[in-house]
N, C-alpha and C positions, 0 to 999 in steps of 0.2 A: 713285517718288513716287506716293502714292495720289491718286485723282481725286475732287475735291469736286464736288458738284452746283453748278449755276449759282446757286441760292439761297444755298448755303453760301459760295460765293466772294464774293457781294455782301456778306454779313455780314463775312467776314474782311477784305475790302478796306477796310471802315470802321475796322478796328482797327489803324490805322497806327502808333500809338505805344504804349509800355508803359502810359501813363496811360489810353488808350482801352481797352486789354485789361483793366486793373484795373476800370475803370468797368463793363465788360460783366460781369465776374465778380461785382461787387458787386450787380448787378441780378438775379442768379440766386438761386433758393431754395437754402439750404444743404441738402445731401443728408444727411438724418438716418436713412437706412436703417441697420439694424444693421451694425456693423463686419464687413467681410469679405463683404458681399453684392454689392457692385458695384465695378468699376473701369471706368468708362465711357470710351470713346474720345471725342475731340473732336467727331466727328459726333454721337454720342449726347448729349453735353452740349448741343450746339446744339438738338437735337430735343426733349430732355426738359426743358431749362431748369433743370437742377439739377446741383450738383457738390459733392463734399467736397474736402478740400485736395489730395489726390493727383490727382483728376480735374481740378480747377481748374488745377493746375500743368502737367499734361499738355496741357490745352487751350491754356494760355498759350504753351507751347513750340511747339505747332502754329501758333498765330497769329504768333509770332515768325518761324518758318521761312517762312511765307507772305510775309513782308515782308523776307526776306533775312538774318535773324539766325539763328544756330545754335539748334537746339531743345534747350536745356539745362534740367536740373532738378538741385536739390540736396536731399538728404534730411537733415533735422534729427532727431537721435536723442535721445529723452528717457527718463527713469526715472519709473516710476509715473504714466505719462501716454502719450498717443498721440504717435507721431512726426508730423512736419510736413514737407510737401514744398513747395518754392518754385521758381519759374522765374526764374533770374537772367539779367541782360542787362548789356551794357557800352556806355557812351557816353563818348567822349573818354578812354578808358582807365580809367574808373571803373565800379564795380559797383553795380547796383540790382537790384530783384526785384519780381515780381508774385506774389500768392498769394491764396488764399481761406481763410477760417477763421471759426469761431464767435467767436473772440476778436478784438476790434477792432485790437489792436496787432500781430497776426501776419500782416498783409497787405502792402501796398505799401511799397517802399523806393525813395527817389530815388537816382539814380546819383551818389553822392558818396563811396563807399567804395573805398579804394585796393586792398584785398585781399579775397579771399573770407572770410577769418577776420573781418575788420572787419565785413563785411556780416552774417555769421552772428551775431556778438556783439551786433549792434543788436537782435536778437530776444530777447536773454537776459532782460531785465527783464519783458517782456510774456509770457513763456512760463511759464505756471504751471498747476497742476492745480486741481481743484475744492476741494482742501484748502488752497490758497494756497501750495503749495511751488513754488519755482523749479526747473524740471525739465529744462531743456535741458542736455545733456551732451556731445554730439559731432555732427559733420557730415561728409558725404561731399564729395568734390570735385565740381565741376560735371560732370554726366554727360550725354552726348548721347543723345537718343532715336533718332537716326538708325540706331543699331544694331538697332532694331526695325522697320525698314522692311519686312523680310521678312514680318512678320505684319500689315502694314497698320495700324499703330497709330493713324493719324489718322482712319481711317474704319471700323475694325473693329466688327462687331456683337457679337463675343465679348468677355467681360471681359478686361481687360489685366493678367491675373495675372503674366505674365512680367516686365512692367515693375516691378510692386511687389516681386516676388521678387528681381529684380536690385538694386533699391535697398536691400533688407534685407541682401543679401550684400555689398554694396560696402564697401570699406575706409572706416572713419570715423576722423576725427581728434578726439581728446579736447579739449574746451574747458576743463574745470574739473578740477583735481586732486581726487581723492577726499577728501583731508584738508580741503580748502576746502569741498567740497560738503556734507560732514557738518555744517558750522557755519553754513550759509546760513539766514538768518532767513526766516520766512514773509512773504508779501506783506502790506502794510498794507491795511486795509479799503477805503480810498478808491481806491487803485490797483486793487484787486481788482474793485470795482464798476465802475470806469471801463472796464476791459477787456471787460466784458460788455454795454456799450451796443450795442444793435442785435442782440444775440445771439438766436437762436431759443430757445423754451422748452427747459429742460434739467432 
């Protein structure tokens, strides 16, 4: 296990629940650096006060571990769009998730989903690209970041490329048959605009 500083521990101690972790992520600036430039560790997220979706999910996984939960992430795979990464958790046998995103509907989920597939499907309607296409197509199983303890993933100063590469290689389960996907209607304007409430300029 990596060693956090006293100041980092004080911050993590405050994030006792998934709701508090989500509130912390919501208070960060969304990382708009060009894709592929950064994959910050939780230490760097706390220091720089910014995160994109993968950085936010990795931070949430570290906060969960700090409070005795497994450090899990799930990769959501899209077409003609960016993938999304969420940090799932379980309470009373039900799944919820914490996440950060430019899109309002791709963030927190309460722990009310019986299966991982149910949890992932809850993101489907809110997962769309700038052209209004519904783009979510597949998901990974919950993956433990404990496998990256050897590179000090929670406090590393180097970019966490091994984590992102692992997510990309992981087996994904298809959500939508291609025959159905080809017939999906574009999102209506009202739903499209509502998903961008609070989004940074794009």
